[in-house]
N, C-alpha and C positions, 0 to 999 in steps of 0.2 A: 659363392655359389654353393648349393648343396651338392652331395656326392654325384647325383645323377644329372647335374646341369652342366652343360658344356660352356666354357667361357666365351666361345664364339657365337653362341645362340642369340644373344641380345643384339649384336650388330645385324645378324640375319633377319631377326624380327623387325628391326627398325627399317631395314631395306625393303621389307615386304609392305611397309606402311604406304608405299607409293602405289600399291595395287588399287586399281580404279573401281573394281566391283564392290558394291555396297555389302553384299552378302559375305564376301571374303574379308572385307575390312571389319565387319562385325565379329567374324570368327577370330580374326587377328587381335582385335581388341580384347576378347576374352582370353586368348592364349597369352598375350602380353601381360594381362592382369595376373593370370595364374603364374606366369614366370616371375613376376614381381614378388608374389607371396611365397614362392618356392625358393627364393634366394635369401641367404642369411648374412652375406657380407658384400655390401655394395659400396662402391666408391662414390664420392660426391659427384663425379662426372656421370656415372651411371644413373644416379638418382635424378640428375638434371635431365638426362635423356629420357628416362621413364616419364617424368612429368611432362616434358614437351610433346612426346609422341602420343601418350595417352590423352592429353588434353586436345591435341589435334584430331585424333581419331574420334573422340567423344563428341566433338563439335558437329560432326556429320551424321551422328547416329540419332535414331528416333528417341522420343522422350523415355519410353520404357527401358531402353538399353542404358541411357544415361542415369536414370533413377536407380537401376540395378548397380551400376558402377558406384554411385554415390553411397548407397547402403553398404556396399562391400568395403569401401575405404573410410567410412564415417568415423570409426573408432581406432583406426590404425595410427599409432603415434609417429611412424616414420613415413607416412604417405607423402607422395611428391607434392610439394607446396603449390607448384604451378597448376597441377590437376585439381587440387582441393579448392584453390582460389577460383578456378574456372567453374567448377561445379557449384560453388557458393553463390555465384552470380547468375546461375541458370534460372529457369522458371521454377516456381515454388515446388512443384512435384519432384523435381530433381534436387534442388538446393536444400530442402528441409532436413534431410538426414545429416549432411555435413555441418550445416549451420547449428543444429541442436547438439552435436556431440564432438566434432573434430577438434582434437587438441592442436592440430597443425595451424589453424587459423589464428592470426595475430590480432591484436586490438585494431591495428591499422586496417586489416582486412575487414573486420567486423564493422568498423565505422563506415567504411566504403559501402558496405551492404545496407546498413540501416539508414544511411543518408539518402539512398536513391531508390530502394526497392519498396514494395508494398507491404501490407499488413501480414501476409502469410510469412514473408521473410522475417519481419520484425518479431512475430510470435515465436518462430523457431529459435531465433537468437535469445529471446527472453527466457527460454526454457533451458539454456545451457547450464551445465553444472556450476559455472562461474561466469559472472558478467561484471565487467569493470564499471566504475562510476561514470567514466567518460561515455561508454556505450549505453549505459542505462539512461543517461541524461538525454541522449538523442531519441531513445525509445519513448521516454516520457513525453518529449516534445512532439514527436511525430506519430506515435502509436494511438490507435483508437482505444476505447474503453476495454474491449476484449483483450487487446494486447497488453494494456496496462495491468489488467487483472492477472495475466500470466506472469508478468514481471513481479508484481507484488507477492504472489504466492511462491515465488522462487527465493528461498533463503540464501541461495548462492549468488543472487544478484545484489550488488552493493549500490546503494543510492546515496548521493550527496545530500546535505541539508537542503540545498536548493531544489533538487529533484523530489525529495520527500515532501516538501511544502507544496510543490505543484501537484504531486500525486494526491495528497490529502484534499486539496481544493477541488479536484475533480471527483474524488470519491464521495465527498460530502453530499453531492447532488445526484449520485447514482447508487441506489440501493444494491445493485448487483456487485458493487465494489466494497461494500461495507465489511463483509466477513473477511475478505482478503486483507483489507487495510488494518482492521483491529487485530487480526491474527498475525500480522507481519512481525517477525522477530527483529528487534533492533529499531523499530519505529520510535523516533524521539517522543518522550512522554508527553510533552506539551501538545504535539500534533495528535497523539493518540487521544488526549482529552478533548481536542477540538471535535472529535467524532461523537462525543457523548450525546449531544442533543439531537443527533440525526439518526442514530442507529436504534435497533429494536432492543427490548429489555434484556434479552439473553446476552447481547454484546455489551450492553451497559454494565451488566454484572461482571463481565470479563475485564472491562476497563477498571472497575473498582478493585477487583482482585489484583490486577497488575499494579495499581497505585499502592495497595497495601504492601506489596512485596518490594517496592522500589527502594533502593539503597538511599539513605538520606543525602549523601553527597551527590548522587545522580539526580535526586529530586531538585536540589538547589540549582544544579547545572541546567536542568530542563526548564525550570522557572525563569532563569536568566535568559535562556534562548528564546523562550516564549515572549518575554517582555520586550525583547529587541524586535520581535516580528509583528506584534499586534498593532493594528490601526483600527480604532473604533469607528464604526459607521452604523449606529444603532437607531437612528431616526429621532423624531421629535418627542418631547415629553408630553404627557397628557395635559389638557387645558387646566385641570384643577391641581396640577402638581405643586405650584407655589403655595396655594392656600393650604393644601394637605400637609405639605412639608412644614409650614409654620405651626400647624396644629400639633404635629408629631413632636416638634421641638419643644413646644409648650409642655406636653405630657412628659417628655423626657426630663425637662428641667424640674418638673414637679415630682419626679420619681414615680410617675404613674404609667410609664411605658413598660408594660410587662407582656410576656407571651399570652397571657389571658386576654389582654387588651387587643392583641392581634386577632384573636378569635371573634371578639366583639365587632371589630372593623369588618370582618368577612360577613358576619351574620347581618349587619346593618347595610351591606352594599358598599361599604367604604373601601373599594378595591385599591384605589391609589394610596390611601393612608396605610393599608395593609402592606402594600408593596414597599413603600418607603420605610416602614418599620421593620419589615422582613430584611430589607437590604442593610439596614443599620444593625439589626440583631446579628446577622451573619457576616457582616463586613464584605458584602458583594455589591456590585453596581446595580442600579435601579433596573436597567434594561435586562440584565440576566434574571433578576427576580420576576420581572414582567413576563419574560419568555416562559419561565417555569409555570406561572399561574395561568397565562393566556392559553397555553397548550395543555394545561392540566398535567404537567409532568410530575406526577406524584412521587415517582422514584427519585427524581432530582430534589423535590421538596424534602424527601426523607433524608437525603444527604445534608441539606441545609440544617434541618432540625436536629439531626444527630450531632453535627459539628457544634451546634449551639448548646448541646447537652440538654435538650428538652426531653421530657418523658414521653413515652409512647402514647399515652392517653391524649396528650395535647396535640401531637401529630395527627392522631386519628380524628380529632375534632376538626382540624384544618381540612383533612382529606374529605370527610363527609360533607362539610359545607361546600367545598369546591366541586364536589360531584353531585350536588343536591338536585340537579335536573336529570340525573341518570337513574332509571328505575332500579338498577342493580348497584346503587351507590354503596350501600352498607357492605355488601359482599366484596366489592372491589376494594373498599377502604380497608377491610380486614386483611385482605391479601397483601396490601401494601404495608400494613402494620406488622405482618409476619416478616416481610422483608426488612422492615425497620429494625426489628429485634435482632435479626441476623447480621445486620450491617455493623461493622466495628467503627468506633468513633475515630480511630486512627486513620482508617481508609477514607472516612468522610472528610476529615480535616485535610488530608493530603489532596483529595479531589477538589475541595473548595479553594485551595491555594491556586490551582490553575484557573478557576473561574474568577478569582479576585484579580487576576492579571488585567482583565478588561477594565476594572475600576481604576487600577494604576495607570493604564494607558490613557483613559479618558481624562484623568487629572493632569497628565503630563503636558 
């Protein structure tokens, strides 16, 4: 106790807890709280008494009083466990403060909360300075997209490989989660590259930059993890695939399959032949090549062409032909050409290795 605190005061306050008046019990709750924070040396028995009596008193108080109590104890490292656990399972307006910050809550406590309470509780837990893999797994499973976004933006939240895969699958179809996912520190590189074809250009550039910085050993590890995960489900081949494939093979055998020939395919409307040749030139699967062209993903085409070491003029030719029905085709193609010039071949090659995983999975 502090110098001004009498050792007999705690039993006296506990005895007063039997008081029936709501107003008096509210005053007692505040006095007992002040008494807790005024003490410096408490025994385990006293701590247990504080927790039991405070939790009992709080149960009968209105929301505003309980919320005040929660805010006051939220960051207290020696707060009574019974009280904090009681507040953590209260309504969201009360629970939020302790769920977001209390160091007293154990993983077992938090798992109990995230398994049975709603999104407000889950979001508060998702914002904690540290969230274990076990707790994060339940949040990914039960949380809505807003909650998932909170968790992804929290670098103190640890996600297992399984939870990261589930989070990325959801993020791919929700643009509101793109930024949080691409920006997440520690996201496995193969999962980061899964986001490439669904995010905006600014985030694609960030993915390429991260690929360029990736340690070679981590790159190999990420590729191995990705190969173990991928299951190809890309749909049927076009009707003229077999015929065009045979023609491309003839050109290749005759030594006539060149980057310039790909431009001719495009100009003559031979899209399938172009895609087959592009896939061979860059060693990616046909479906990835088709996605790039069908969606006119010219920044992705730039990655392919840079990795194949084609000059910028040839890439520009492809871009202009692909954008030929766009009135601003030339201006757009030139903007992509500038991006092409700034893209390093090493970053392109690293990125392409993730895309090639689909080819390996399809052949397996």
